[in-house]
OpenMM code with the backbone's topology and positions (N, CA, C; nanometers):
from openmm import Vec3, app, unit

residues = "MET PRO GLY THR THR LEU GLY GLY ASP LEU ASP VAL ALA TRP PRO THR VAL GLN ARG GLY LEU MET GLY ALA GLU GLY ALA VAL SER PHE ILE TYR LYS ARG GLU PHE GLN ALA ILE GLU ASP GLU ALA ALA LYS GLN GLU LYS GLN ALA GLN ARG VAL ALA GLU MET GLN GLN LYS PHE GLU SER LEU GLU ARG GLU TRP ALA GLN GLU PHE ILE ASP PRO ARG ASP THR ARG PRO PHE LEU ILE LYS ALA ILE ASN THR LEU LYS LYS ARG HIS GLU GLY ARG PRO GLU ARG LYS HIS GLU ASN ILE ARG LEU".split()
positions = [
    Vec3(-14.9731, -6.5644, -0.7379),
    Vec3(-15.0056, -6.7313, -0.6472),
    Vec3(-15.0671, -6.6654, -0.4939),
    Vec3(-15.1483, -6.6013, -0.4405),
    Vec3(-15.1449, -6.6091, -0.2812),
    Vec3(-15.1095, -6.6909, -0.1750),
    Vec3(-15.1534, -6.7386, -0.1569),
    Vec3(-15.1253, -6.8157, -0.0875),
    Vec3(-15.2003, -6.8846, 0.0680),
    Vec3(-15.1585, -6.9190, 0.1000),
    Vec3(-15.3853, -6.9253, 0.1992),
    Vec3(-15.3420, -6.8387, 0.3915),
    Vec3(-15.2588, -6.7446, 0.3195),
    Vec3(-15.1947, -6.6402, 0.3910),
    Vec3(-15.2974, -6.4865, 0.3605),
    Vec3(-15.3463, -6.4828, 0.2385),
    Vec3(-15.5039, -6.4250, 0.2184),
    Vec3(-15.5248, -6.4351, 0.1549),
    Vec3(-15.6202, -6.5745, 0.2183),
    Vec3(-15.7218, -6.6427, 0.1765),
    Vec3(-15.7315, -6.7935, 0.1492),
    Vec3(-15.6687, -6.7957, 0.0670),
    Vec3(-15.6655, -6.9392, -0.0141),
    Vec3(-15.6571, -7.0459, 0.0729),
    Vec3(-15.7112, -7.1354, 0.0127),
    Vec3(-15.7813, -7.2813, 0.0753),
    Vec3(-15.6818, -7.3899, 0.0893),
    Vec3(-15.6092, -7.4130, -0.0669),
    Vec3(-15.5542, -7.4883, -0.0841),
    Vec3(-15.4336, -7.3859, -0.1653),
    Vec3(-15.2907, -7.4641, -0.0947),
    Vec3(-15.1727, -7.4535, -0.1560),
    Vec3(-15.0862, -7.4867, -0.2925),
    Vec3(-15.1123, -7.5671, -0.3538),
    Vec3(-15.0546, -7.6567, -0.4057),
    Vec3(-14.9928, -7.6279, -0.5875),
    Vec3(-14.8699, -7.7126, -0.5547),
    Vec3(-14.7393, -7.6300, -0.7312),
    Vec3(-14.6830, -7.7627, -0.7639),
    Vec3(-14.6671, -7.7038, -0.9029),
    Vec3(-14.5780, -7.8087, -0.9902),
    Vec3(-14.5002, -7.8006, -0.8650),
    Vec3(-14.3396, -7.8993, -0.9129),
    Vec3(-14.2246, -7.8782, -0.9033),
    Vec3(-14.1320, -7.8198, -0.8866),
    Vec3(-14.2081, -7.7544, -1.0729),
    Vec3(-14.1557, -7.6503, -1.1581),
    Vec3(-14.1594, -7.5076, -1.1376),
    Vec3(-14.1758, -7.5701, -0.9559),
    Vec3(-14.2309, -7.4144, -1.0084),
    Vec3(-14.1171, -7.2876, -0.9066),
    Vec3(-14.1882, -7.1279, -1.0178),
    Vec3(-14.1073, -7.0614, -0.9905),
    Vec3(-14.2128, -6.9732, -0.8786),
    Vec3(-14.1127, -6.9201, -0.7822),
    Vec3(-14.2191, -6.8054, -0.7453),
    Vec3(-14.1588, -6.6474, -0.7523),
    Vec3(-14.2502, -6.5691, -0.7496),
    Vec3(-14.1776, -6.4468, -0.7715),
    Vec3(-14.1801, -6.3716, -0.9710),
    Vec3(-14.1382, -6.2668, -1.0052),
    Vec3(-14.1473, -6.1556, -1.1485),
    Vec3(-14.0145, -6.2505, -1.2112),
    Vec3(-13.9260, -6.2335, -1.1383),
    Vec3(-13.8105, -6.2472, -1.2153),
    Vec3(-13.6905, -6.3854, -1.1759),
    Vec3(-13.6451, -6.4641, -1.2503),
    Vec3(-13.5664, -6.5454, -1.2226),
    Vec3(-13.4559, -6.5113, -1.1494),
    Vec3(-13.3532, -6.6338, -1.0940),
    Vec3(-13.2727, -6.5191, -1.0405),
    Vec3(-13.1116, -6.4968, -1.0696),
    Vec3(-13.1763, -6.4858, -1.2249),
    Vec3(-12.9785, -6.4335, -1.2825),
    Vec3(-13.0959, -6.2727, -1.3465),
    Vec3(-13.1871, -6.2890, -1.3380),
    Vec3(-13.2266, -6.1062, -1.3805),
    Vec3(-13.2659, -6.1228, -1.2796),
    Vec3(-13.3009, -6.1476, -1.0746),
    Vec3(-13.2824, -6.0833, -1.0301),
    Vec3(-13.1024, -6.0376, -0.9424),
    Vec3(-13.0067, -6.1159, -0.9876),
    Vec3(-12.9117, -6.0774, -1.0079),
    Vec3(-12.7983, -5.9228, -1.0272),
    Vec3(-12.8713, -6.0412, -1.2082),
    Vec3(-12.8021, -5.8923, -1.2615),
    Vec3(-12.8074, -5.7181, -1.2224),
    Vec3(-12.9768, -5.6518, -1.1389),
    Vec3(-13.0336, -5.5714, -1.1172),
    Vec3(-13.0099, -5.5540, -1.0040),
    Vec3(-12.9488, -5.6420, -0.9331),
    Vec3(-12.9435, -5.6434, -0.7648),
    Vec3(-12.7735, -5.6030, -0.7428),
    Vec3(-12.7105, -5.7030, -0.7924),
    Vec3(-12.6193, -5.6420, -0.8038),
    Vec3(-12.5312, -5.5789, -0.8712),
    Vec3(-12.5091, -5.4479, -0.9767),
    Vec3(-12.4673, -5.4201, -1.0614),
    Vec3(-12.3978, -5.3634, -1.0688),
    Vec3(-12.3884, -5.2964, -0.9356),
    Vec3(-12.2938, -5.1554, -0.9451),
    Vec3(-12.1617, -5.2788, -0.8889),
    Vec3(-12.1729, -5.3670, -0.8121),
    Vec3(-12.0595, -5.4463, -0.7525),
    Vec3(-12.0558, -5.5787, -0.8464),
    Vec3(-12.0887, -5.5855, -0.9731),
    Vec3(-12.0487, -5.6402, -1.0934),
    Vec3(-11.9138, -5.5364, -1.1368),
    Vec3(-11.9856, -5.4380, -1.1420),
    Vec3(-11.8693, -5.2926, -1.3076),
    Vec3(-11.8291, -5.2392, -1.1301),
    Vec3(-11.8051, -5.3354, -1.0926),
    Vec3(-11.6725, -5.2792, -1.0216),
    Vec3(-11.5353, -5.3814, -1.0637),
    Vec3(-11.5758, -5.4823, -1.0707),
    Vec3(-11.4597, -5.5843, -1.0509),
    Vec3(-11.4291, -5.5781, -1.2266),
    Vec3(-11.3506, -5.5982, -1.2372),
    Vec3(-11.2523, -5.5154, -1.3475),
    Vec3(-11.1985, -5.6698, -1.4859),
    Vec3(-11.1817, -5.7545, -1.3891),
    Vec3(-11.1437, -5.8783, -1.4864),
    Vec3(-11.2665, -6.0156, -1.4875),
    Vec3(-11.3497, -5.9813, -1.6571),
    Vec3(-11.4140, -6.0843, -1.6771),
    Vec3(-11.4834, -6.2022, -1.6380),
    Vec3(-11.3839, -6.2919, -1.5887),
    Vec3(-11.3712, -6.3869, -1.5231),
    Vec3(-11.3687, -6.4319, -1.4072),
    Vec3(-11.4125, -6.3597, -1.3396),
    Vec3(-11.3769, -6.2661, -1.1732),
    Vec3(-11.4782, -6.2168, -1.1939),
    Vec3(-11.5705, -6.1714, -1.2833),
    Vec3(-11.6928, -6.1224, -1.3106),
    Vec3(-11.8067, -6.2440, -1.2618),
    Vec3(-11.7619, -6.3545, -1.3909),
    Vec3(-11.8721, -6.3756, -1.3785),
    Vec3(-11.8073, -6.5569, -1.3036),
    Vec3(-11.7475, -6.5438, -1.2901),
    Vec3(-11.7094, -6.6544, -1.1184),
    Vec3(-11.8547, -6.5577, -1.0353),
    Vec3(-11.8175, -6.4367, -0.9879),
    Vec3(-11.9050, -6.3956, -0.8263),
    Vec3(-12.0232, -6.3601, -0.8809),
    Vec3(-12.1022, -6.3824, -0.9884),
    Vec3(-12.2630, -6.3159, -1.0207),
    Vec3(-12.2849, -6.5006, -1.0224),
    Vec3(-12.1978, -6.6225, -1.1029),
    Vec3(-12.2930, -6.6942, -1.0840),
    Vec3(-12.2988, -6.7450, -0.8758),
    Vec3(-12.2353, -6.7394, -0.8326),
    Vec3(-12.1638, -6.7407, -0.6148),
    Vec3(-12.3564, -6.6663, -0.6179),
    Vec3(-12.3286, -6.5003, -0.7159),
    Vec3(-12.4662, -6.5012, -0.6492),
    Vec3(-12.6271, -6.5823, -0.6718),
    Vec3(-12.5889, -6.5726, -0.7988),
    Vec3(-12.6469, -6.6024, -0.8634),
    Vec3(-12.7473, -6.8280, -0.8524),
    Vec3(-12.6274, -6.9128, -0.7707),
    Vec3(-12.6813, -6.9566, -0.6839),
    Vec3(-12.7234, -6.9206, -0.5704),
    Vec3(-12.6546, -6.8393, -0.4534),
    Vec3(-12.7333, -6.8210, -0.3481),
    Vec3(-12.8735, -6.8108, -0.3726),
    Vec3(-12.9285, -6.7058, -0.5439),
    Vec3(-13.0797, -6.6488, -0.4708),
    Vec3(-13.1466, -6.8006, -0.5173),
    Vec3(-13.0280, -6.8410, -0.6487),
    Vec3(-13.1593, -6.9694, -0.6139),
    Vec3(-13.1715, -7.0734, -0.5357),
    Vec3(-13.0826, -7.0459, -0.4503),
    Vec3(-13.1031, -7.1344, -0.3085),
    Vec3(-13.2228, -7.0312, -0.1712),
    Vec3(-13.2186, -6.9475, -0.2280),
    Vec3(-13.2957, -6.8436, -0.1391),
    Vec3(-13.4381, -6.9043, -0.2015),
    Vec3(-13.4536, -6.8651, -0.3291),
    Vec3(-13.6274, -6.9035, -0.3896),
    Vec3(-13.6891, -7.0397, -0.3552),
    Vec3(-13.4982, -7.1409, -0.3504),
    Vec3(-13.6012, -7.2858, -0.3077),
    Vec3(-13.7103, -7.3286, -0.2140),
    Vec3(-13.5637, -7.2328, -0.1569),
    Vec3(-13.6604, -7.2159, 0.0641),
    Vec3(-13.7491, -7.1777, 0.0864),
    Vec3(-13.8243, -7.0218, -0.0029),
    Vec3(-13.9339, -6.9810, -0.0253),
    Vec3(-14.0526, -7.0629, -0.0981),
    Vec3(-14.0702, -7.1394, -0.1659),
    Vec3(-14.1497, -7.2899, -0.2446),
    Vec3(-14.1912, -7.3553, -0.2152),
    Vec3(-14.0529, -7.4006, -0.1215),
    Vec3(-14.0507, -7.5273, -0.0162),
    Vec3(-14.1445, -7.4581, 0.1100),
    Vec3(-14.1778, -7.3339, 0.1469),
    Vec3(-14.2276, -7.3469, 0.2385),
    Vec3(-14.3613, -7.2856, 0.1924),
    Vec3(-14.3959, -7.2232, 0.0980),
    Vec3(-14.5024, -7.1237, 0.0555),
    Vec3(-14.6006, -7.3048, 0.0061),
    Vec3(-14.5714, -7.4516, -0.0590),
    Vec3(-14.6259, -7.4600, -0.1182),
    Vec3(-14.7027, -7.5792, -0.0390),
    Vec3(-14.8000, -7.5782, 0.0055),
    Vec3(-14.8913, -7.7256, 0.1256),
    Vec3(-14.8121, -7.8172, 0.0608),
    Vec3(-14.8256, -7.8435, -0.0884),
    Vec3(-14.8190, -7.9897, -0.1256),
    Vec3(-14.7998, -7.9622, -0.2681),
    Vec3(-14.6398, -8.0844, -0.3189),
    Vec3(-14.6075, -8.0210, -0.4589),
    Vec3(-14.6594, -8.1235, -0.5393),
    Vec3(-14.7698, -8.1446, -0.6282),
    Vec3(-14.8102, -8.2185, -0.7355),
    Vec3(-14.7805, -8.2664, -0.8924),
    Vec3(-14.7576, -8.2992, -0.8877),
    Vec3(-14.6984, -8.3992, -1.0529),
    Vec3(-14.8152, -8.3427, -1.1895),
    Vec3(-14.7291, -8.2323, -1.2727),
    Vec3(-14.9133, -8.1662, -1.3129),
    Vec3(-14.9171, -8.2849, -1.4280),
    Vec3(-14.8929, -8.4304, -1.4897),
    Vec3(-15.0246, -8.5545, -1.4880),
    Vec3(-15.1611, -8.5523, -1.3667),
    Vec3(-15.1258, -8.5077, -1.2502),
    Vec3(-15.2008, -8.5782, -1.1555),
    Vec3(-15.2880, -8.3804, -1.1437),
    Vec3(-15.3147, -8.3070, -1.2243),
    Vec3(-15.3577, -8.2132, -1.1664),
    Vec3(-15.5145, -8.1487, -1.1565),
    Vec3(-15.5342, -8.2892, -1.3386),
    Vec3(-15.6865, -8.2746, -1.2965),
    Vec3(-15.8271, -8.2925, -1.2083),
    Vec3(-15.6920, -8.4555, -1.1860),
    Vec3(-15.7511, -8.5903, -1.0823),
    Vec3(-15.7953, -8.4788, -0.9530),
    Vec3(-15.6687, -8.4045, -0.9386),
    Vec3(-15.6454, -8.3167, -0.8053),
    Vec3(-15.7347, -8.1918, -0.8250),
    Vec3(-15.7759, -8.1627, -0.8895),
    Vec3(-15.8650, -8.0140, -0.8827),
    Vec3(-16.0045, -8.0182, -0.8763),
    Vec3(-16.0064, -8.2155, -0.9817),
    Vec3(-16.2345, -8.1974, -0.9730),
    Vec3(-16.2453, -8.2348, -0.7670),
    Vec3(-16.0835, -8.3535, -0.7253),
    Vec3(-16.1290, -8.3166, -0.5969),
    Vec3(-16.1383, -8.2092, -0.4524),
    Vec3(-16.0564, -8.1360, -0.5279),
    Vec3(-16.0804, -8.0327, -0.4109),
    Vec3(-16.1666, -7.9642, -0.4186),
    Vec3(-16.2501, -7.9651, -0.5470),
    Vec3(-16.4112, -7.8865, -0.5518),
    Vec3(-16.4418, -7.9390, -0.5136),
    Vec3(-16.4734, -8.0931, -0.5310),
    Vec3(-16.6196, -8.1397, -0.4600),
    Vec3(-16.5764, -8.1864, -0.3939),
    Vec3(-16.4689, -8.0941, -0.2601),
    Vec3(-16.4868, -8.1011, -0.1580),
    Vec3(-16.5090, -7.9969, -0.0809),
    Vec3(-16.4341, -7.8858, -0.1186),
    Vec3(-16.4455, -7.7580, -0.1457),
    Vec3(-16.5704, -7.6711, -0.1571),
    Vec3(-16.7056, -7.7329, -0.2100),
    Vec3(-16.7816, -7.7200, -0.2485),
    Vec3(-16.8821, -7.7318, -0.1347),
    Vec3(-16.8985, -7.7738, -0.0558),
    Vec3(-16.9921, -7.7774, 0.0609),
    Vec3(-17.0208, -7.7097, 0.1162),
    Vec3(-16.8214, -7.6593, 0.1403),
    Vec3(-16.7786, -7.5359, 0.2239),
    Vec3(-16.8672, -7.4319, 0.2699),
    Vec3(-16.8777, -7.3045, 0.3455),
    Vec3(-16.9742, -7.1694, 0.3985),
    Vec3(-16.9118, -7.1611, 0.5072),
    Vec3(-16.9040, -7.0014, 0.4784),
    Vec3(-16.7900, -6.9225, 0.5181),
    Vec3(-16.8562, -6.8092, 0.4978),
    Vec3(-16.9204, -6.7719, 0.6882),
    Vec3(-17.0057, -6.6399, 0.7081),
    Vec3(-16.8982, -6.5765, 0.6270),
    Vec3(-16.9936, -6.4199, 0.6350),
    Vec3(-16.9941, -6.2416, 0.7037),
    Vec3(-16.9350, -6.2158, 0.7239),
    Vec3(-16.9052, -6.0872, 0.8437),
    Vec3(-16.9748, -6.0076, 0.8522),
    Vec3(-17.0619, -5.9473, 0.7995),
    Vec3(-17.1648, -5.8725, 0.9171),
    Vec3(-17.2187, -5.8321, 0.8329),
    Vec3(-17.1734, -5.6155, 0.8069),
    Vec3(-17.2193, -5.5849, 0.8032),
    Vec3(-17.1509, -5.4362, 0.7701),
    Vec3(-17.1809, -5.3204, 0.8758),
    Vec3(-17.0821, -5.3110, 0.9007),
    Vec3(-17.1063, -5.2300, 1.0705),
    Vec3(-17.2080, -5.0910, 1.0281),
    Vec3(-17.1198, -5.0639, 0.8847),
    Vec3(-17.1824, -4.8739, 0.8276),
    Vec3(-17.2315, -4.8818, 0.7893),
    Vec3(-17.2914, -4.8422, 0.7147),
    Vec3(-17.3991, -4.7616, 0.5495),
    Vec3(-17.2613, -4.6380, 0.5138),
    Vec3(-17.3538, -4.7186, 0.3558),
    Vec3(-17.2092, -4.5509, 0.2853),
    Vec3(-17.3341, -4.4722, 0.3219),
    Vec3(-17.1781, -4.3961, 0.3246),
    Vec3(-17.3412, -4.1851, 0.3154),
    Vec3(-17.2807, -4.1597, 0.2093),
    Vec3(-17.3916, -4.0437, 0.2040),
    Vec3(-17.3557, -4.0541, 0.0916),
    Vec3(-17.3357, -3.8607, 0.0484),
    Vec3(-17.2733, -3.8016, -0.0092),
    Vec3(-17.1789, -3.7315, -0.0189),
    Vec3(-17.2173, -3.6089, -0.1211),
] * unit.nanometer
topology = app.Topology()
chain = topology.addChain("A")
for resn in residues:
    res = topology.addResidue(resn, chain)
    for name in ("N", "CA", "C"):
        topology.addAtom(name, app.Element.getBySymbol(name[0]), res)
């Protein structure tokens, strides 16, 4: 999902959206691997891991809220898309003319 920074017209998401390639648990286990290996007590290790996962989930949630312009119910996806396509089909964005010709090498 590119977002408006890359030229998208609309940024919407379902409430269950998760950005990124992996969830919070996977990211925490990868990022803090050495820290968890240094802790010998299993209970302390699990507590620290749960704390790090909660911190990571909070960061992900704040990014998701900042990223999407609107959250829509999954049941409203089809009507939303129909309305968006009808709105945007009349839109025309002019492109700049070429400044340079391709040179044959």
